[in-house]
C-alpha positions as CSV (number, residue, x, y, z in Angstrom):
1,X,-0.1,0.2,0.2
2,X,2.2,3.1,-0.8
3,X,2.1,5.5,1.8
4,X,-0.1,3.4,3.9
5,X,-0.8,3.9,7.1
6,X,-1.4,1.5,10.3
7,X,-4.0,2.8,13.1
8,X,-3.8,1.3,16.3
9,X,-8.3,1.6,17.1
10,X,-7.6,1.5,20.8
11,X,-6.6,2.3,24.2
12,X,-5.9,1.1,27.4
13,X,-9.0,3.4,29.3
14,X,-11.5,2.7,26.8
15,X,-15.3,2.6,28.5
16,X,-16.9,-1.9,29.0
17,X,-19.9,-0.3,26.9
18,X,-20.0,-2.7,23.8
19,X,-19.5,-0.1,22.0
20,X,-15.9,0.5,19.7
21,X,-16.8,-2.3,17.1
22,X,-19.8,0.2,16.1
23,X,-17.6,2.7,16.3
24,X,-15.6,2.1,14.4
25,X,-18.2,1.0,11.3
26,X,-19.7,4.3,11.7
27,X,-15.6,6.0,11.7
28,X,-14.5,3.2,8.5
29,X,-15.0,6.5,5.8
30,X,-13.4,9.1,7.7
31,X,-10.4,7.3,8.3
32,X,-10.6,6.2,4.7
33,X,-10.8,10.2,3.9
34,X,-7.9,10.5,6.6
35,X,-6.1,8.6,5.4
36,X,-5.7,5.3,7.4
37,X,-5.2,2.4,4.9
38,X,-5.8,-0.4,7.9
39,X,-6.7,-0.8,11.3
40,X,-4.8,-2.6,14.1
41,X,-7.5,-3.7,16.4
42,X,-7.6,-4.7,20.1
43,X,-8.6,-8.9,20.9
44,X,-11.3,-9.0,19.7
45,X,-12.2,-12.7,22.3
46,X,-13.8,-14.0,25.7
47,X,-11.7,-12.6,28.5
48,X,-11.0,-13.6,31.9
49,X,-13.9,-11.0,32.3
50,X,-15.9,-8.5,30.2
51,X,-13.6,-5.7,31.0
52,X,-11.0,-6.7,30.7
53,X,-9.3,-5.2,27.6
54,X,-8.7,-8.2,25.8
55,X,-5.1,-9.2,27.1
56,X,-6.4,-11.8,29.8
57,X,-7.5,-14.1,27.0
58,X,-9.4,-16.9,27.9
59,X,-11.0,-18.7,25.4
60,X,-9.6,-17.6,21.3
61,X,-12.5,-19.4,19.7
62,X,-15.7,-17.1,20.9
63,X,-15.3,-13.4,19.2
64,X,-18.2,-12.3,21.8
65,X,-20.5,-15.5,20.3
66,X,-21.4,-17.3,23.1
67,X,-22.4,-16.6,27.1
68,X,-18.8,-17.4,29.1
69,X,-17.0,-16.2,32.4
70,X,-21.0,-14.2,32.7
71,X,-21.4,-12.3,29.0
72,X,-21.6,-13.0,26.2
73,X,-20.3,-10.1,24.5
74,X,-16.8,-8.5,25.4
75,X,-16.0,-5.0,26.1
76,X,-16.1,-4.1,22.2
77,X,-19.1,-5.9,21.2
78,X,-20.3,-9.1,20.3
79,X,-19.0,-11.0,17.1
80,X,-21.6,-10.1,14.6
81,X,-21.2,-6.2,15.1
82,X,-17.3,-7.4,14.7
83,X,-18.1,-8.6,11.1
84,X,-19.8,-5.8,10.2
85,X,-17.3,-3.5,11.5
86,X,-14.4,-5.5,9.3
87,X,-17.2,-5.6,6.5
88,X,-17.4,-1.7,6.5
89,X,-13.5,-1.2,7.4
90,X,-12.8,-3.4,3.7
91,X,-15.3,-1.7,2.3
92,X,-14.0,1.4,2.2
93,X,-10.5,0.3,1.2
94,X,-8.7,-0.3,4.6
95,X,-7.3,-3.3,6.0
96,X,-7.3,-5.1,9.2
97,X,-5.5,-6.6,11.8
98,X,-6.2,-8.3,14.8
99,X,-4.1,-8.2,18.0
100,X,-3.2,-11.2,19.1
101,X,-2.7,-12.7,21.9
102,X,-0.5,-16.4,22.7
103,X,1.5,-16.3,25.1
104,X,-0.6,-17.0,27.7
105,X,-3.7,-17.9,29.1
106,X,-6.1,-16.9,31.7
107,X,-9.2,-17.2,33.8
108,X,-9.1,-21.2,33.5
109,X,-12.3,-23.2,34.4
110,X,-11.3,-25.6,37.5
111,X,-8.2,-26.4,39.4
112,X,-6.0,-29.2,38.9
113,X,-3.0,-30.7,40.6
114,X,0.3,-31.1,39.6
115,X,4.6,-30.1,40.8
116,X,6.3,-27.0,40.5
117,X,9.7,-25.1,41.0
118,X,9.3,-21.9,42.4
119,X,11.5,-19.4,40.1
120,X,13.0,-16.6,41.4
121,X,12.1,-14.2,39.3
122,X,14.7,-12.0,38.2
123,X,17.0,-15.2,38.0
124,X,14.2,-18.1,36.0
125,X,16.7,-20.5,35.9
126,X,17.1,-20.6,39.3
127,X,14.8,-22.9,41.5
128,X,13.6,-21.7,44.8
129,X,13.7,-25.2,46.6
130,X,13.0,-28.2,45.1
131,X,9.5,-29.8,43.2
132,X,6.1,-29.0,44.8
133,X,2.4,-30.0,44.5
134,X,0.6,-27.2,43.8
135,X,-3.4,-26.6,43.0
136,X,-3.5,-24.1,39.7
137,X,-7.1,-22.9,37.3
138,X,-5.3,-24.7,34.4
139,X,-8.2,-26.7,33.5
140,X,-10.6,-24.8,30.8
141,X,-13.5,-26.0,29.3
142,X,-15.3,-23.7,27.4
143,X,-18.6,-25.4,28.3
144,X,-20.1,-22.8,27.2
145,X,-19.1,-22.9,23.6
146,X,-19.7,-27.4,24.1
147,X,-17.1,-27.8,21.2
148,X,-17.5,-25.6,18.5
149,X,-15.1,-24.9,16.1
150,X,-12.9,-26.7,18.4
151,X,-12.8,-29.5,21.1
152,X,-9.8,-28.9,22.0
153,X,-9.7,-29.0,26.2
154,X,-6.6,-26.7,28.1
155,X,-5.4,-28.9,30.8
156,X,-1.5,-27.9,32.8
157,X,0.8,-30.5,31.0
158,X,-0.1,-27.8,28.0
159,X,1.5,-25.3,29.7
160,X,5.6,-24.1,31.2
161,X,3.9,-21.8,34.4
162,X,2.3,-20.3,35.9
163,X,1.7,-17.5,38.3
164,X,-1.3,-18.7,40.9
165,X,-1.0,-21.5,43.6
166,X,-4.6,-21.4,44.6
167,X,-3.9,-24.5,47.4
168,X,-2.0,-22.1,48.7
169,X,-3.7,-18.4,48.1
170,X,0.1,-17.3,46.7
171,X,1.4,-16.3,44.1
172,X,5.0,-16.9,42.1
173,X,6.4,-17.6,39.1
174,X,5.5,-21.3,39.1
175,X,8.1,-24.3,36.6
176,X,5.1,-26.7,35.6
177,X,7.4,-29.7,35.7
178,X,6.9,-33.1,34.0
179,X,9.0,-34.4,30.9
180,X,10.3,-32.3,28.7
181,X,9.1,-29.3,30.3
182,X,11.3,-26.3,30.6
183,X,11.1,-22.6,29.5
184,X,10.8,-22.8,25.7
185,X,13.5,-20.8,23.9
186,X,14.5,-18.4,22.2
187,X,13.1,-15.6,24.4
188,X,14.6,-12.2,25.8
189,X,17.1,-13.2,27.1
190,X,16.6,-10.7,30.6
191,X,15.9,-12.1,33.6
192,X,18.0,-15.1,32.6
193,X,15.0,-16.0,30.6
194,X,12.1,-14.3,29.1
195,X,9.2,-16.9,28.5
196,X,7.4,-16.5,31.6
197,X,4.6,-13.7,31.7
198,X,1.7,-13.6,33.5
199,X,-1.4,-16.4,33.9
200,X,-1.1,-19.4,33.3
201,X,2.1,-19.6,29.8
202,X,1.6,-21.7,27.1
203,X,4.5,-24.3,26.4
204,X,5.4,-23.7,22.8
205,X,7.6,-26.6,22.5
206,X,4.5,-29.3,23.4
207,X,3.6,-30.7,20.0
208,X,-1.0,-30.8,20.2
209,X,-0.3,-27.1,21.9
210,X,1.3,-25.8,18.0
211,X,-1.8,-27.6,16.6
212,X,-4.6,-26.5,18.1
213,X,-2.6,-22.8,18.1
214,X,-2.3,-23.1,14.2
215,X,-5.2,-23.9,13.8
216,X,-6.8,-21.8,15.4
217,X,-4.6,-19.1,13.6
218,X,-6.1,-20.1,10.1
219,X,-10.1,-20.2,11.6
220,X,-9.1,-16.4,12.4
221,X,-8.3,-15.2,10.0
222,X,-10.1,-17.0,7.9
223,X,-13.9,-17.0,10.0
224,X,-12.6,-12.3,10.0
225,X,-11.4,-12.6,6.7
226,X,-8.0,-11.2,8.5
227,X,-5.6,-9.2,6.3
228,X,-2.8,-9.1,9.4
229,X,-2.6,-9.5,12.9
230,X,-0.3,-8.3,15.4
231,X,1.6,-10.5,17.2
232,X,1.4,-9.5,20.9
233,X,4.5,-10.0,23.3
234,X,7.2,-11.9,21.5
235,X,9.8,-11.1,23.3
236,X,7.8,-14.2,26.2
237,X,8.2,-16.6,22.8
238,X,10.4,-19.0,21.4
239,X,10.8,-17.9,17.9
240,X,11.6,-20.8,16.3
241,X,7.2,-21.1,16.7
242,X,5.8,-17.7,16.2
243,X,8.0,-18.0,12.5
244,X,6.2,-21.3,11.8
245,X,3.0,-20.2,13.3
246,X,2.8,-17.5,10.1
247,X,3.5,-20.1,7.8
248,X,0.5,-22.4,8.7
249,X,-1.0,-18.9,8.6
250,X,0.2,-17.9,5.8
251,X,-0.5,-21.8,4.0
252,X,-4.1,-20.3,4.5
253,X,-4.3,-16.3,3.6
254,X,-1.1,-15.7,1.3
255,X,2.5,-14.8,1.6
256,X,1.2,-10.6,1.2
257,X,-1.1,-11.7,4.7
258,X,0.6,-8.9,6.8
259,X,2.2,-9.4,10.8
260,X,4.1,-7.0,12.7
261,X,5.2,-8.6,15.9
262,X,5.8,-6.1,19.6
263,X,9.1,-7.2,20.7
264,X,9.1,-4.3,23.9
265,X,12.5,-4.3,23.7
266,X,14.9,-0.3,22.6
267,X,18.4,-2.9,22.6
268,X,19.2,-2.7,18.9
269,X,21.4,-6.1,18.8
270,X,18.8,-8.2,20.1
271,X,16.0,-7.0,17.7
272,X,18.3,-8.3,14.7
273,X,18.6,-11.6,16.2
274,X,15.0,-11.7,16.0
275,X,14.2,-10.5,12.7
276,X,17.4,-12.7,11.9
277,X,16.2,-16.2,14.1
278,X,12.2,-15.4,12.3
279,X,13.9,-15.1,8.6
280,X,12.5,-12.1,9.2
281,X,9.3,-13.3,8.5
282,X,7.5,-10.2,10.6
283,X,7.6,-6.2,11.0
284,X,8.4,-5.1,14.6
285,X,7.2,-2.3,16.2
286,X,10.4,0.6,16.2
287,X,10.4,0.6,20.1
288,X,14.1,2.2,19.5
289,X,12.8,5.0,17.6
290,X,10.4,5.5,20.7
291,X,12.9,5.8,23.5
292,X,14.8,7.7,20.9
293,X,12.0,10.5,21.0
294,X,10.7,9.9,24.5
295,X,14.6,11.3,25.6
296,X,14.3,13.8,23.0
297,X,10.4,15.2,24.9
298,X,12.5,14.7,28.4
299,X,15.8,16.6,27.4
300,X,14.0,19.1,25.2
301,X,16.9,21.3,24.1
302,X,19.8,19.1,25.5
303,X,18.5,16.0,22.9
304,X,20.8,16.3,20.0
305,X,18.4,15.9,17.6
306,X,21.2,14.6,14.9
307,X,20.9,11.1,17.5
308,X,17.0,10.7,16.3
309,X,17.2,7.4,13.9
310,X,20.6,6.2,16.1
311,X,20.7,2.7,16.4
312,X,16.7,2.5,15.0
313,X,14.7,-0.2,14.2
314,X,13.4,2.1,10.5
315,X,18.0,2.6,9.8
316,X,18.5,-0.9,10.3
317,X,15.7,-2.6,9.1
318,X,13.2,-0.1,7.1
319,X,12.1,-2.3,5.6
320,X,10.8,-4.1,8.4
321,X,10.7,-1.3,10.9
322,X,6.4,0.6,12.5
323,X,7.5,3.5,13.5
324,X,5.5,4.9,15.9
325,X,4.7,7.7,18.7
326,X,3.2,6.2,21.9
327,X,0.4,3.2,21.8
328,X,-0.9,2.2,24.8
329,X,1.7,0.3,26.6
330,X,4.0,3.5,27.0
331,X,0.6,5.3,27.5
332,X,0.8,6.9,31.3
333,X,-0.9,4.8,33.7
334,X,0.9,1.6,31.2
335,X,3.1,-1.5,32.2
336,X,6.3,-0.1,30.5
337,X,4.8,4.3,30.3
338,X,7.6,6.1,29.3
339,X,4.8,8.3,26.7
340,X,6.0,10.7,24.5
341,X,5.5,14.7,25.6
342,X,2.9,16.6,24.3
343,X,4.7,19.7,22.8
344,X,6.9,16.4,21.2
345,X,3.8,14.8,19.4
346,X,4.3,17.1,15.9
347,X,7.9,17.0,15.9
348,X,7.2,12.4,16.3
349,X,3.9,12.7,14.0
350,X,5.7,14.8,10.9
351,X,9.0,12.3,11.3
352,X,7.2,9.1,11.1
353,X,4.4,9.9,8.8
354,X,6.9,12.0,6.9
355,X,10.0,10.0,5.7
356,X,10.5,8.3,3.9
357,X,11.3,5.0,5.3
358,X,8.7,2.9,8.1
359,X,5.3,1.7,8.0
360,X,3.8,4.8,10.3
361,X,1.4,3.7,13.1
362,X,-1.1,6.3,15.1
363,X,-2.3,6.1,17.9
364,X,-6.1,6.5,19.5
365,X,-4.0,7.7,22.0
366,X,-3.4,10.6,20.2
367,X,-5.6,11.7,17.7
368,X,-9.1,11.3,19.4
369,X,-8.0,11.4,22.9
370,X,-7.4,9.4,26.0
371,X,-10.1,8.6,28.7
372,X,-13.2,10.8,26.4
373,X,-11.1,13.6,26.6
374,X,-10.3,15.6,23.1
375,X,-6.6,14.6,21.6
376,X,-4.7,18.2,21.5
377,X,-3.2,17.4,18.1
378,X,-5.7,15.9,15.9
379,X,-5.7,19.0,14.0
380,X,-1.5,18.4,13.5
381,X,-2.4,15.1,12.7
382,X,-4.9,15.7,10.2
383,X,-2.4,18.0,8.4
384,X,0.0,15.1,8.7
385,X,-2.1,12.7,6.7
386,X,-3.1,15.2,4.4
387,X,0.4,16.0,3.4
388,X,1.9,12.0,3.7
389,X,-1.3,11.5,0.9
390,X,0.0,14.5,-1.3
391,X,3.6,15.7,-0.7
392,X,5.5,12.4,0.5
393,X,6.8,10.4,-2.7
394,X,10.4,10.4,-3.8
395,X,14.1,10.4,-2.6
396,X,15.1,11.7,0.9
397,X,18.0,13.9,1.2
398,X,18.8,14.5,4.7
399,X,19.9,17.4,6.3
400,X,20.7,16.4,10.3
401,X,23.7,18.1,10.3
402,X,23.2,20.6,13.8
403,X,21.8,19.4,17.4
404,X,18.5,21.0,17.6
405,X,17.3,22.4,14.0
406,X,17.2,19.5,11.4
407,X,15.2,17.8,8.3
408,X,15.3,16.2,4.9
409,X,13.7,16.6,1.2
410,X,11.7,14.3,0.4
411,X,12.0,15.2,-3.7
412,X,8.6,14.0,-5.0
413,X,8.1,11.7,-7.2
414,X,6.7,11.6,-11.9
415,X,3.3,9.2,-10.4
416,X,2.2,12.6,-8.3
417,X,2.6,15.8,-9.4
418,X,3.3,19.1,-7.6
419,X,4.6,16.2,-5.0
420,X,7.8,16.9,-2.1
421,X,8.3,18.7,0.5
422,X,10.4,19.5,3.4
423,X,10.8,19.1,6.7
424,X,12.2,20.9,10.0
425,X,11.9,20.7,13.3
426,X,14.0,22.0,15.7
427,X,14.0,21.7,19.9
428,X,15.4,24.7,21.0
429,X,15.1,28.5,19.3
430,X,13.5,29.4,15.7
431,X,16.3,28.3,13.1
432,X,17.0,28.1,9.1
433,X,18.5,25.8,6.8
434,X,19.2,26.0,3.3
435,X,18.3,23.2,1.5
436,X,18.6,23.0,-2.0
437,X,16.2,21.5,-4.3
438,X,17.8,21.1,-7.6
439,X,17.8,23.7,-10.3
440,X,15.2,22.4,-12.1
441,X,13.1,23.8,-8.7
442,X,14.5,27.4,-9.4
443,X,12.1,30.1,-9.3
444,X,10.0,27.9,-7.6
445,X,7.3,29.7,-4.6
446,X,7.4,27.6,-1.6
447,X,4.4,27.7,1.2
448,X,4.4,26.9,4.9
449,X,1.4,24.4,4.9
450,X,0.9,24.0,9.4
451,X,0.3,27.0,9.3
452,X,3.6,28.0,12.1
453,X,5.3,30.6,9.1
454,X,2.7,33.0,6.8
455,X,6.8,34.1,4.7
456,X,7.6,32.3,1.9
457,X,10.2,31.0,-0.4
458,X,11.8,31.4,-3.1
459,X,13.9,28.7,-5.0
460,X,17.1,30.7,-6.4
461,X,19.2,29.6,-10.2
462,X,20.5,27.2,-7.9
463,X,17.6,25.8,-6.3
464,X,18.9,26.5,-3.1
465,X,15.9,27.7,-0.5
466,X,16.1,28.9,2.9
467,X,13.9,27.2,5.1
468,X,12.9,28.4,8.6
469,X,11.5,27.0,11.4
470,X,9.8,28.4,15.3
471,X,11.3,27.0,18.0
472,X,10.2,24.0,19.8
473,X,7.5,23.5,16.8
474,X,7.9,21.4,13.2
475,X,7.4,23.0,10.0
476,X,6.3,21.7,6.5
477,X,7.2,23.2,2.8
478,X,5.3,22.6,-0.2
479,X,5.3,24.1,-3.9
480,X,2.2,26.8,-4.3
């Protein structure tokens, strides 16, 4: 999709009113009009309770269809509303990516007894004592669904660890014991081995588990006519499982079935290794770029803007990078809180929406607002989305040559008459830069489209223009 834009259509504090699918259906034509080409929707299946965002997954096959956990609908609506919403998005040429949570299950239907070893939370390979028996909520019968779509039942041996011993009413990290039981390889090395995240941790080395998840991946993609998936928490999951899972789904849906994974780690070497391990089969969110922008927003004029793209996924693997400003995990009050300060958000969105590389992801909270309060950024994001559609084409010539005022030229291309732009950003006082557009542009008059600068720039005989930007702001210049 040329100049595509993904939108994450939820934030952490949405009300539990069952109206999101209806709202998104009604919003589809507007999203198309502003240039959104794909929507990432939240986990759409039954969680352990209705108000859960969907990450405490109970039944993957219950898309808001069965009376389970005291509710038919999920936090976001019913299965019928979900399918109607997807149909409407497709009519508006918008792809749909489902948030897929395959790392753990929550809300078991009955307890089982089994042997475990408790491990050190900071060093998961270190046992805190001898094996002992616990009682865990690891039995899943899905009685409300009555075997529709799948008759698979989950038991303790389908998990590698659990977080709660019901017999002692005690939390911990309990590694399940038994033949072939171990934490998976190919996970993040934090805490020794970061296989276990929460609840009942799926054993992705168990052949029955792998077969059932592959079957579900094909089923849900067909059932909902999905165009792709956002894979949750992949740093906690066996890398080879992810690679083969995508192969399985694509065998059903085609090789252009899209996938982006959430590997929340700011270290480029770690992400490099992951990309190699999964044979480049999945895009990744550019967490290092997010952290660069977060630091820039905190350090203000002390941050060297020449480094904003350094050691990022978009620099090293531009074809795999999904660039984002914030999301539900980084927003205030979330587990990975690192919300970019408001003053810097226009600069951050200018960067990800107008630069050549990366697949930008727009956050619901930044566009519509959080907790029902309107976002202050909607207007500037609309301007930048419009600029992406009309002007952000051609090669990129970078001017990352000053600690506070940086920018680039997009040269435009023949397929988009009048395309091409200049972006400037400053994290300190007002600045300007002489930038060369090429002699073919001599005599052209350029104007600034965000409304921050009223003066125009005339390109000289050599193709140079003297472009300016206000203090702590961005400027986007296009041909008049």
